[in-house]
C-alpha positions in Angstrom: -79.4 149.3 44.7 -76.0 148.0 45.4 -72.6 150.1 45.3 -70.3 147.5 44.1 -65.8 147.4 44.3 -65.0 145.5 41.3 -61.3 144.1 39.5 -61.0 144.6 36.3 -60.0 143.7 32.7 -62.7 140.7 31.1 -63.7 137.2 29.4 -65.6 135.2 26.6 -69.4 131.0 22.0 -71.7 132.3 19.6 -70.2 135.3 17.6 -68.2 137.2 20.8 -67.7 140.6 21.3 -64.0 141.9 20.1 -64.3 145.5 21.2 -60.9 145.7 22.7 -62.4 145.8 26.6 -63.1 143.4 29.1 -60.2 141.0 28.2 -60.2 139.4 31.8 -62.5 139.3 34.5 -63.5 142.8 36.7 -62.8 143.1 40.8 -64.9 146.1 42.0 -66.3 147.7 45.5 -70.3 147.5 46.2 -71.7 148.5 48.9 -73.6 146.4 51.3 -76.5 144.7 50.3 -78.7 146.4 53.6 -78.3 149.4 52.0 -81.3 149.0 49.7 -81.1 152.8 48.3 -79.4 154.2 51.4 -76.9 155.9 49.3 -75.6 159.2 48.7 -71.9 160.9 46.3 -70.3 161.3 50.0 -70.9 157.3 50.9 -69.4 156.3 47.1 -66.1 159.0 47.9 -65.7 157.0 51.3 -65.5 154.0 49.1 -63.0 154.8 46.8 -61.3 156.4 49.6 -61.3 153.6 51.5 -60.2 151.1 48.2 -57.5 153.1 48.5 -56.2 153.2 52.0 -56.8 149.5 52.6 -54.8 148.2 50.1 -57.5 146.7 48.0 -56.8 149.3 44.6 -53.3 148.4 44.9 -54.3 144.7 44.9 -56.3 145.0 41.4 -60.0 146.0 42.6 -60.2 149.8 40.5 -63.9 150.1 40.1 -66.9 151.3 42.5 -70.2 150.4 41.4 -73.3 152.3 41.7 -76.6 149.6 41.3 -79.8 151.4 41.3 -81.8 154.3 43.1 -78.5 157.1 41.3 -82.0 158.9 39.7 -85.2 160.7 39.6 -87.9 158.6 39.4 -89.5 160.9 36.1 -87.5 161.5 33.4 -86.9 164.9 32.0 -88.9 166.7 30.0 -86.7 165.8 26.8 -87.2 162.3 28.2 -83.2 161.9 29.8 -82.6 160.1 33.5 -81.7 162.7 35.9 -79.0 162.2 38.5 -80.7 162.5 41.8 -80.2 166.0 43.1 -80.4 165.3 46.5 -77.8 162.1 47.1 -76.1 163.7 44.2 -76.2 167.5 44.8 -73.0 167.6 42.8 -73.9 165.5 39.7 -72.5 162.6 38.3 -70.0 164.6 35.7 -68.3 166.0 39.0 -68.4 162.9 41.4 -66.5 160.7 37.9 -64.3 163.2 38.5 -63.5 162.8 41.1 -62.9 159.0 41.7 -62.8 158.6 37.7 -61.4 155.4 36.8 -63.5 153.6 39.3 -66.5 154.4 37.9 -69.9 151.9 37.2 -73.4 152.2 36.7 -76.4 150.3 36.4 -79.9 150.5 34.5 -82.4 148.0 32.8 -83.5 146.3 29.9 -87.6 147.2 30.7 -89.4 149.7 31.6 -87.8 150.8 35.7 -85.1 149.4 36.8 -85.5 146.6 40.0 -85.5 149.7 42.1 -88.4 151.4 40.8 -86.5 154.1 39.1 -86.0 155.2 35.1 -85.6 151.7 32.9 -84.2 152.1 29.6 -86.3 150.3 27.1 -86.9 152.5 24.6 -84.0 154.8 25.6 -81.4 152.8 25.2 -79.4 154.7 22.9 -80.3 158.1 25.1 -79.1 156.6 28.4 -75.6 155.6 27.1 -74.9 158.9 25.8 -75.8 160.0 29.1 -73.9 157.6 30.7 -70.9 158.2 28.6 -71.5 162.0 29.0 -71.8 161.5 33.1 -67.8 160.0 32.8 -68.8 156.3 33.6 -67.1 153.2 32.0 -69.6 150.2 32.7 -73.0 149.2 32.8 -74.9 146.2 34.9 -77.8 145.8 32.9 -80.7 143.9 34.4 -84.0 142.6 33.4 -86.7 144.2 35.9 -89.4 145.2 34.5 -90.5 143.8 31.5 -92.6 145.3 28.5 -95.8 143.5 27.8 -95.1 140.8 24.3 -97.4 142.6 22.1 -94.8 145.6 22.7 -91.0 144.2 22.9 -92.2 141.4 19.5 -88.2 140.0 21.4 -87.4 138.1 24.1 -84.6 138.4 26.5 -81.7 138.3 23.5 -83.8 141.1 21.5 -83.7 143.3 24.3 -79.8 143.1 25.4 -78.5 143.4 21.9 -80.7 146.6 22.0 -78.5 148.3 24.7 -75.5 146.0 22.4 -76.2 148.3 19.5 -76.1 152.0 21.3 -72.9 150.7 23.2 -71.6 150.4 19.5 -73.3 153.5 18.0 -72.0 155.4 21.0 -68.3 154.4 20.8 -68.2 154.8 17.6 -69.4 158.5 17.8 -66.9 159.3 20.5 -64.1 157.6 19.3 -63.7 156.6 23.8 -63.2 153.1 24.0 -66.6 150.9 24.6 -68.4 150.5 28.0 -68.4 147.4 28.9 -71.5 145.2 29.5 -72.9 143.2 31.8 -76.0 141.0 31.3 -78.1 140.2 35.0 -80.6 138.3 33.3 -80.3 135.6 36.3 -79.6 132.6 34.2 -82.9 133.4 32.1 -82.6 131.7 28.4 -78.8 130.5 28.7 -77.3 134.1 28.4 -73.6 131.6 28.6 -74.3 130.7 24.9 -75.2 133.9 23.4 -74.1 136.9 26.6 -70.6 136.9 24.4 -72.1 138.7 21.6 -73.2 142.1 23.4 -71.2 141.6 26.5 -68.5 140.4 29.1 -69.9 138.9 31.2 -73.3 137.8 32.6 -75.2 136.3 35.1 -75.9 132.8 35.6 -77.9 132.4 38.5 -80.3 134.6 40.8 -79.5 136.7 43.9 -76.8 135.2 46.5 -77.0 134.9 49.9 -74.2 134.8 52.7 -75.1 131.2 53.5 -73.5 128.3 52.7 -76.0 126.7 50.9 -76.8 129.8 48.3 -72.5 129.0 47.7 -73.1 125.4 47.4 -75.7 125.8 44.7 -74.2 128.7 42.3 -70.5 126.7 42.6 -73.3 123.3 41.1 -74.6 125.4 38.7 -71.7 127.2 37.2 -69.8 123.7 37.2 -72.1 122.6 34.2 -70.6 126.3 32.7 -66.9 126.7 32.9 -66.8 126.0 29.0 -67.8 129.6 28.2 -65.5 131.7 30.4 -63.1 132.7 28.8 -61.3 135.7 27.6 -64.2 137.5 25.4 -66.5 137.0 28.2 -67.2 135.6 31.3 -69.9 134.1 33.9 -70.9 136.6 36.2 -70.9 134.0 39.9 -72.9 137.6 41.9 -71.2 139.5 44.5 -69.0 138.6 46.9 -70.1 137.8 50.4 -67.1 137.9 52.1 -67.8 139.9 55.7 -71.9 139.6 55.5 -73.7 136.9 56.3 -72.2 134.3 59.8 -69.9 132.3 57.0 -67.3 130.8 58.4 -63.6 131.2 57.7 -62.9 128.6 55.8 -66.3 129.3 53.6 -65.2 132.3 53.4 -62.0 131.2 51.6 -63.8 128.4 49.9 -66.4 131.7 48.0 -63.5 133.8 47.4 -60.9 130.9 45.9 -64.1 129.5 43.6 -65.1 132.8 42.5 -61.7 133.9 41.4 -60.8 130.6 39.4 -63.4 130.3 38.0 -63.0 133.8 36.4 -66.3 135.0 37.7 -65.6 139.2 38.2 -65.0 139.7 41.8 -67.3 142.4 43.5 -67.0 143.3 47.1 -70.7 143.7 48.4 -69.6 144.3 51.7 -69.1 147.0 54.5 -65.6 148.7 53.8 -66.0 150.4 57.0 -66.1 148.1 59.1 -64.2 145.1 57.4 -62.3 142.9 59.4 -58.6 142.4 58.8 -60.1 138.0 58.2 -62.0 139.6 55.1 -59.4 141.5 53.8 -56.3 138.9 53.7 -58.7 136.8 52.1 -59.6 139.0 49.1 -55.5 140.3 48.5 -54.7 136.4 47.9 -52.4 138.0 45.6 -51.8 134.1 44.6 -55.8 133.2 44.1 -55.7 137.3 42.2 -53.1 136.4 39.7 -54.7 133.6 38.8 -58.1 135.1 38.2 -56.3 138.2 36.4 -53.8 136.2 34.0 -53.2 137.1 31.1 -52.1 133.9 29.4 -55.5 131.5 30.1 -58.6 133.1 30.0 -60.4 130.2 31.2 -62.7 128.7 34.3 -61.4 125.8 36.2 -63.7 122.8 35.7 -64.2 119.4 37.9 -62.5 116.3 36.6 -64.3 114.2 39.3 -67.2 115.6 41.5 -66.1 112.6 44.9 -68.9 112.6 46.9 -71.3 112.0 43.9 -70.7 110.3 40.6 -69.7 112.7 37.8 -71.8 114.6 36.0 -74.3 114.6 38.8 -76.1 118.4 40.2 -76.2 118.5 43.4 -76.8 121.9 45.1 -76.3 121.3 48.2 -72.9 118.8 47.4 -71.1 120.6 44.6 -68.1 119.0 42.5 -65.3 118.4 44.4 -62.1 118.1 42.4 -61.1 121.1 39.8 -58.4 122.2 38.0 -57.7 123.9 35.0 -54.2 125.4 32.8 -52.8 129.0 33.9 -49.5 130.6 32.9 -47.2 129.0 35.5 -48.4 125.5 36.1 -52.0 123.4 36.8 -53.7 124.9 39.7 -55.9 122.6 41.7 -59.2 123.9 43.9 -59.8 121.1 46.5 -63.6 121.7 48.0 -65.0 119.6 51.0 -68.6 120.1 50.5 -69.5 117.9 53.1 -70.4 119.4 57.0 -67.1 117.6 58.8 -63.7 117.5 58.0 -62.5 115.6 55.3 -59.7 114.0 53.4 -59.2 114.6 49.2 -57.2 112.7 47.4 -56.8 112.6 43.4 -54.4 110.9 41.5 -52.6 113.7 39.4 -53.6 112.8 35.5 -57.7 112.9 36.7 -56.5 116.7 35.3 -56.5 116.3 32.1 -53.8 118.8 31.8 -51.2 116.6 34.3 -48.6 114.8 31.5 -48.1 111.7 32.8 -44.4 109.7 34.1 -44.0 113.7 35.2 -43.5 114.8 38.6 -45.2 118.4 39.5 -44.0 120.9 42.5 -46.3 121.7 44.9 -47.3 125.6 45.7 -50.2 126.2 48.2 -52.6 129.6 47.3 -53.6 129.8 51.2 -50.4 128.5 52.6 -48.0 131.0 50.8 -45.5 127.6 51.3 -43.6 125.2 48.4 -45.3 122.3 49.5 -42.4 119.4 48.4 -42.8 117.7 45.3 -46.3 115.7 43.9 -45.8 112.2 41.9 -49.0 110.2 41.3 -51.4 111.4 43.5 -51.5 113.6 46.2 -53.5 113.6 49.2 -54.9 116.8 51.7 -55.7 115.6 54.4 -58.5 116.5 57.1 -59.4 119.5 54.9 -61.9 121.4 57.1 -65.8 121.3 56.3 -66.9 123.6 53.6 -62.8 124.4 53.0 -60.7 124.5 50.5 -57.2 123.4 49.2 -56.1 125.7 46.5 -52.7 124.3 44.7 -50.3 125.3 41.3 -48.1 122.1 40.2 -45.8 123.0 38.3 -44.1 120.4 36.1 -40.8 119.2 37.5 -39.1 117.3 35.1 -39.2 112.7 35.2 -40.8 111.0 38.4 -38.6 108.5 39.7 -37.8 105.3 37.1 -38.9 101.9 38.6 -42.6 102.9 40.4 -45.4 100.7 39.4 -47.6 100.3 38.0 -46.3 100.9 35.2 -49.3 103.5 34.8 -50.5 106.4 37.1 -53.9 104.8 35.4 -53.9 100.9 35.5 -57.0 101.5 32.6 -56.0 99.5 28.7 -52.1 99.9 29.8 -50.6 97.4 28.3 -47.1 96.8 27.5 -45.1 96.6 23.6 -46.2 93.2 23.5 -49.7 93.6 24.4 -49.8 92.3 27.6 -52.3 94.2 29.7 -50.2 95.6 33.2 -52.7 96.1 35.7 -52.3 99.2 38.2 
């Protein structure tokens, strides 16, 4: 079980679902995964209250997620899921009335959830109606306890379609907003190709761990899938691990920057009652969050150069280092030092497809929150800490100075109008 905290909005190839919800990535509070099933309604209300008192709600984290272990082990005589009468003694509807607009829920496309509670296979519409009656807004749909092939006669796509159809039926019958649907099948069956038909986000990998190698592996894998993310749906890189394990401050900043700029949902997965000011300062970085929640540009950043490795190399220990993407306010860059020692990172501005040749750019550092002059043709970030990050927002500042040599920032094929090749 996981109780999560989220930042909500949403993003989406095949026929994309367009039901009016989830255009921007979600943001929510998640309990520490070490709690497992040790949850109850008091913990959830406390989490919601902490989100408010710590300023996370004001920063945009507006949902709470109950991620398994909320139900009795058996359904009612009529076949309905029953909320655990001990852990949730006041009932789910009372709970969501207390913290509504912070309500999320969890189920599974198999016989049972991953925690062994009733899953929704063959009960999709019944369970969706129950969740709707409980007042929940968001459903994470897992992939444990898969029925036999001679029962389903369909693959993962078919089993997730069943729940997506239920979401649509309840939406039409109730007249309310459709429930947001998060697909959690760990990247099986290339979900990034079809997930947009059914939901607003989809997990692309197995579960995350609070160690750098796990973060690097997820960044590497998702570096090849960035085109899947837009306003109709998005890759979900799994919950944030800030405050867990032994991640360094720089690793935590890199983790948050990559997740946010790749437009992943942002699920806080640590104990909010013990959160440090350092971790809070990362989670509440308004300039990074503004790009995650950009209402004009819904796409992810993408690598423009791998750096340490040849371009398009998959390396789970040393993923791509140089990333960029458009925003409503300019071009955002993420420079990631994947090495185990400090490193200087240098790039030509026009390596990014979003930069115009012959122009200069003002430089805003999104972590120091400072304006750092003007970049002409290239940029150097010196002594980036091991596993550290530099996040920059570059804005067009007019034509570059006259008389620069070479005539082209990229010398290859740079040619005078008389046909003479010009070196660079």
